[in-house]
C-alpha positions, -999 to +999 in steps of 0.1 A: +764+243-925+767+246-888+743+267-868+757+298-852+763+297-815+748+324-791+772+337-765+769+364-738+796+391-735+800+423-715+813+453-734+848+462-722+839+499-725+804+504-711+800+470-693+766+463-708+757+426-714+748+416-749+743+385-770+766+378-800+765+351-826+796+329-832+802+310-865+815+276-854+827+266-889+859+287-885+883+273-859+902+305-851+888+340-856+898+376-848+875+404-857+861+437-845+824+444-840+808+475-826+791+474-792+753+472-796+749+498-768+778+524-769+790+517-805+827+515-796+848+488-813+852+455-795+879+431-805+868+394-805+892+364-802+874+332-808+887+296-808+863+267-817+873+232-807+845+208-816+815+220-794+838+240-771+840+278-778+866+300-762+856+337-766+876+367-753+867+403-759+887+434-752+889+471-761+904+478-795+933+502-788 
């Protein structure tokens, strides 16, 4: 099992920085996780290509 990858994001609502964990064993992921500060839903788009991780977050409308 691969170790999770720490990544820094800024909440698209409150702008606060936070650390999230990414599971590198799944190549393409889309999921919603609540902001650790303001509790609003953040939509995550993740693409894992080997050791490269592309992470995009945006407000869930």
